[in-house]
C-alpha positions as CSV (number, residue, x, y, z in Angstrom):
1,M,27.0,-12.1,62.3
2,K,28.9,-9.1,63.8
3,Q,32.0,-7.4,62.4
4,L,35.2,-6.7,64.3
5,T,38.1,-4.6,63.4
6,L,41.6,-5.6,64.7
7,R,44.5,-3.2,64.8
8,L,47.7,-5.1,65.0
9,P,51.3,-3.9,65.5
10,D,53.2,-4.0,62.2
11,D,55.4,-6.9,63.3
12,L,52.4,-9.0,64.4
13,Y,50.6,-8.2,61.2
14,K,53.6,-9.3,59.1
15,E,53.9,-12.6,61.1
16,V,50.1,-13.4,60.7
17,K,50.3,-12.5,57.0
18,R,53.4,-14.7,56.5
19,E,51.8,-17.7,58.3
20,A,48.5,-17.3,56.4
21,D,50.4,-17.1,53.1
22,E,52.5,-20.2,54.1
23,L,49.2,-22.1,54.8
24,G,47.6,-20.8,51.6
25,I,44.7,-19.2,53.5
26,T,43.5,-15.7,54.2
27,M,44.5,-13.8,57.3
28,K,40.8,-13.8,58.4
29,D,40.7,-17.6,58.1
30,L,43.9,-18.0,60.1
31,I,42.6,-15.6,62.9
32,L,39.4,-17.6,63.0
33,L,41.4,-20.9,63.3
34,I,43.4,-19.4,66.2
35,L,40.3,-18.1,68.0
36,N,38.5,-21.3,67.5
37,S,41.5,-23.3,68.8
38,Y,41.8,-21.1,71.9
39,C,38.1,-21.3,72.7
40,L,38.1,-25.1,72.4
41,S,41.1,-25.2,74.7
42,Q,39.1,-23.2,77.3
43,G,36.2,-25.5,77.0
44,V,33.8,-23.1,75.2
45,L,31.0,-25.2,73.9
46,G,28.8,-24.7,70.8
47,L,31.4,-23.3,68.5
48,P,31.1,-24.2,64.8
49,Q,33.8,-26.6,63.7
50,V,36.6,-24.8,61.8
51,S,39.5,-26.5,60.2
52,L,41.9,-25.9,57.3
53,S,39.7,-28.0,55.1
54,T,36.6,-25.8,55.8
55,V,38.3,-22.5,55.3
56,A,40.5,-23.3,52.3
């Protein structure tokens, strides 16, 4: 597995943090859910299944 560093503008960081807190998950897990959802919508095959039940 590879590591990636994201630098977010302060307002976007706060919004992602708020949403993750609201869902009761980590920011990392929320970002993984968002990326997975986007990839699936673009027809990327072979992704591991990620859902709130698997990250929480």
